[in-house]
N, C-alpha and C positions, 0 to 999 in steps of 0.2 A: 548272294545278296538276299536279304530278307524280303519276303513278299507279303504285303498287307492286303487282306481280303475284307471288304466291307460287308458286314453281316449285322444281324440284329442282336448279337451277343457282345456288344461293345462294353457292357458292364463288367465283363470278365477280362478286359484288356489290361495289361500292366500299366503302371504309372509311367508317364513319359519322362525321359531324362531332361533335366533343366537345360542342358546344352542344346538339345533338339528344339525345345520350345523357344530358346533364344535365337536359334538359327531361323526358325519360321517367322518370328516377330521381326527380326532384322531384315530378312528378305522381303517381307511385306512392306516394311517402312521404306527401304531403299527403292523398291520398284515403284511404289505410288508417288514417292517424292519426285520422280522423274517428270511427272506431269506439271510440276509447279516451279521448277528451277528457272524457267524462262521469264516468268512474270515480272520479277523485280529488275531484270536485266534488259528489258525491251528498249529503254532509252539509249543505253550504252551500245547495245547490239545494233540497233537501227542506224545509229550514226557511224558505226565502224564499217558496216557493209553497204552503206549508202542506200538503204531501203526506205521507202515512204512509210508514213505512219499507218496507212491503210494496209500495206503489205506486211509490215512487221506485226500488226495486230492479228494476222492470220496464223502466226506461230502458236500461241496458246489455243486459238480456236481449233486448229487442225489436231493439236494434241488431245484436246478434250473430245473431239469428234472421233478420233481413232480409238480412244478409250471406250466410249459408248458403243461403237461398233464391235470392238473386241469383246466386251461383256456379252453382247447379244449373240455374236457369231462364233466366238472362239472359246469362251468360258465353258459352254456345254461339253466340249471335247474331253473334259476331265472325267466324265462318266464313260466315255467310249474307249479311251486309251490310258496307258499308265500315266498317272498324274505326275509322277516324278519326271518322266521324260518330257512332258509338256512344259513343266517348270524350267528344266534345263535348256530346252530349245528357246523358250521365250527369253530366258536370262541371257543367253548368248547373243540373240538378235538385239535385245535391248542394249546390251553393252556396246555392240557394234553401232547401233543407231545413235547412241549418245556420243561415241567417239567421232562418228561422221559429222554430227552437229558441231562438235568442237573444231573440226577441220573444214567445215563447209566454206567454199569460196564465195558463195553468193546466196541471195535470198531463196532462189529456186530450190537449190539442194537442201537448204535449211528447212524449208516447208515440207519437202518430201521426208526428210528424216524425222521431223516433228510428228508427222502422221504415223510413222512406224513406231516411234516412241510410245504414242498413245496405244496402239494396238498391242505392243508387247508388254507394256506396263501392267496389262491385265494378268500377269503372273501373280499379282497380289490376290486376285480372285480365284486363283488355283491353290494358293497357299492356305487360305482360310478354310476351304472345305477339306484340304489335306489334314489340317490340324483337328478339325471336327471328326474326321475318320479315325485318326490315330488315337484320339483321346478316349479314355474310359467314360462311359455314359455318365457316371456319377460326378465327374469333374469336367464334363464337356464345356459347360458355360464358362468356368474359370479359365480353362486353357484357351478357348476361343477369345475370351476377353483379353487375355495376355497378348495374344497374337495381334488382336485389333489395337492394343495399345501401341505396338510397334508401328502399325499402319497409320494410326492417327498422329503419332509423333512425327512420322515422315511427312505428312501433310503440313503440320503446324510449323516444323522447323526448316522445311525445305526453302521457303522464301527468305528466312533470316540468313541461312547459310549461303544461298546463292547471291543475295544482295551484298553481303560482306565480301564474299569471294570475288565477285565480279569487280568490285571497287578496288580491292587490294591487289588482285593478280590478273584481272581481265576476264571477260565473259567466257572465252574459250577454255580457260583453265577449269571452270566449274563443270562444263560438260565432260572434259577429260577425266577429272577426278571422280565424277559420278560413274563414268564408264568403268574405271578401275574398281570402284566399290561393288558394282553389280557383278563384274567378272569374278571378284573374290567370293561373292555369295554363290555364284554358279559352281565354283570349285568346292566350296564347303557343302553345297547341296549334293553334288555328285558323290562326295565322300560320306555324308552323314544321313541323307534322307533315304528311307526304305522305298522299295517299289510298291506300287498299288495295282491290284488286279482290277481290270475294267469291270464295270457292273452292267454293261449292256453291249450288245453286238449290232445295234441299229446302225444302218448307213447314215451318212451325215445329214441328208435331207430329212430322213425320217426322225433323226435325233432332234433336229430343230422343230419338226412338226409335233414331236412328243411334248414339247414345252407347252403347246396349246392345250393338250390333253391334261397335263399336270395342272395348268391354271384352272381349267374347268372342273377338275376332280376334287381339288383341295380348297375348301373354304378358308382354312387356316392360312394358307399361302396368300390368297387374295386379301384377306384381312390384314395380314402383316405388311404386304406391299402397299396397300392403301394407307394404312396408319403411318408407316415410315415415310411414305411419299408426302403426306401432309406435314409431318414434322420437318422434313427436308425443305418443304416450301417456305416455311417460316424462317428456318435456319439460313437458307440462301437469300431470302429477301433482306435479312439483317446484314449479312456480310457483303452483299453486292452494293449496298447503299451506305455503309458505315463511313467509308472514306469521304464521300461527298458531303455527308452530314457534318463530319468533324471539320471539314475544310471551311464550312460556313460559320455564321454567327451562332452561338456566342463563343465558339472554341477557337476557330481560325488556326487549326492544326494541320500539319502536312501529312504526307503518306506514311512517314515513319511512325507517327503516332497510331495510325490505323493498323499498321502492321504489328505494332506491339500488342494490340488487343488479341492477336492470335496466340500470344503466349498465355493469355488467360485461359484459352481453351485447353491448354496442356493439363489443367486440373481434371477436366472431363476425360481426357485420354488416359491419364494415370489411374483414374478411378474405374476404368472399364473392367479390370479383373474382379473388383469388388462387386460390380453389378452382375457379372457372370457367376460369382460364387453365391450371391443371393438368389439368382435364378436357379442354381442347382439345389439350394436348400428349401426355398419357399415357392418355387415355381416361376417360370418366366412371365406368366400373366400378371402377377403382382408387380413385377419390375416394369413392365410396359406402362402400367397405370401410374406408378410412382414417377417414372421418367417423364411421361407426358404431362402429369400434373405439375412437376417441378418446372418444366419448360414453360407452361402456361403462366405460372405465378411469376417466373423470372422476367418474361416478356412484359407482363402486365405492370410490374412495378416500374418499368422504364417510363411509363406515362407520368410518373410523379416527378421525373427529372426537372422539367421546366420550373417547378416550384422552389427549387433549391439553388444556392449559390453555385457558380460555375465549377469550382473545385469539387464540391460535393456531387454535382451532376456526373462528373467523370468517375468519381469513386463508385457511385451507384451503377453506372453503366458497366464498369469493370466487374463488380460483384454479380450483376445480373447476367453478364456474359459467362462467367464461371458457372452460374446456376443453370442456364438453359443448355450450355454445352454438355454439362454433366447429364442433364435429363435426356438430351438427344442421343448421346452415346450409350447411356444405359439402356434406353429403349431399343437401340439398334442391336446391342448384344443379346437382349432378350428375344427380339424377333429372329435373330439368327439361330438361337437355341431352339425356338419353336420350329422354324423352317427345316433345319437340319434333322430334326426328329421325325419329319413327315414320311420320308422315304430315303433310307440310307443309300440306296442304289442310284439316286437321282440328285445327289447333293449339289453337283456342279450346275445342273440345270435349274434347280430350285434357287440357288444362290444368284444365278444370272437374272432370274425373274424378279427376285427381291430387289436387287440393285438397279434393274431397269426401272422399277417403280420409283426408287429413290432418285434416279437421275431425271425422270420426268418431273418430279417435285422440285428438284434443284433448278431446272431450267425454267419452270413456271414461276418459281419464287423470284428469280433474278428479273424476269420480265415484269411481273406484277409489282415488285418492290420499286423498280425504277419509275414505273407509271405512277404509283401512289405517292412517291416522294415528290414528283414534279407537280402533282395535283393537290395533295393534302399535307405535304411536309412529312417530317419524321414521325409524327403521331400516326399518320396513315400506315406507315410501314410497321410500327409497333402493334397497332390494332390487327393488322393482317396476320402477323406472327402469333399473336395471342389467340385469335380465332382459329387459326390452323392447328395450334396445339390443343385447344379445347375440342376441336373436331376429332383429333387423334384419340383423345380420351373417350369421346362418344363412340368411336368405332370399336375401341377395345371393349367397352361395356356392352355394346350392342351385339358383338360377336361372341360373347362369353359362352363357352360350351359348344360352339359350332365347330365341326371338323371340316 
């Protein structure tokens, strides 16, 4: 079995086979999709197992909580142990947790398996650093961008697939099919992914403690986490309030319309490799500024929507959604390129810190977006997202040249 050693000579690494890149992208997409399958099925699911709205609402909550805990507590293990083994273990456990969800006799067992799904779906956060380690330095941004395309498509399409599957075949079939898909990825990973040599021998507690040192030592990491967290704040504020806004005047649209907006985000996902390629050629700093600027402009033009007829308002919202999603995803790819280049021996920990900053921004955006929508209407949400994007741009310019 081939052993991959993380060194500073990645520029000399051979090009990755397209089949391996596809495996990594598919694995990232299927694992992170597991976080979102439950959301469109909650109504059907709750009625079937006779659970209250409050209890059934804990299903996605515990899944997201498990994912956040997994990023912070499990993702750093990729630096301490063979990353291939970690991916295989998480894939096996994720497949079992999904299967158990599909067979759960009641809400208690479903809540337990939902927490495990969140914890083990963090294999996506092991796959992305694996791709960065395997990639030659001159093509790292493009390859990471391609793998992130798989991850982002998993997020965007999971709700559509689970909603259709649950209606056509029942909610349990969605979990069972997802379990089979992850199990197949586990087999393909066992056969096709090389081993990785650990980059540190630190005990677990010290490994977690070293993340504090990495945070203090590297200004580029702090800048990337802050900037991406600000973008995530605006991104989350938009998506957490969109359905409520569309339900009211002047649109009076249902949840299906809000869900269809997610397909507009696929343009951003598919453009991720282009952002990575640009980062390879022109440098990631330029991409972060272009991405943040595009997000700011896209959010700002939404303020013009009330001046237009209703059908044109919807068209403007869709176009702006494509724009800001492309900006957010391009900036994320560029930030990952920056962070992965800081210390090749600490990529899993650096990735965990970057995504922790992102999740803080996501949680803050959801809370602030709901508050502003109730107090100031949709315009308040759009202003928040615009200001957050401009703040991202300011952070990138203020930190130019700092390590």
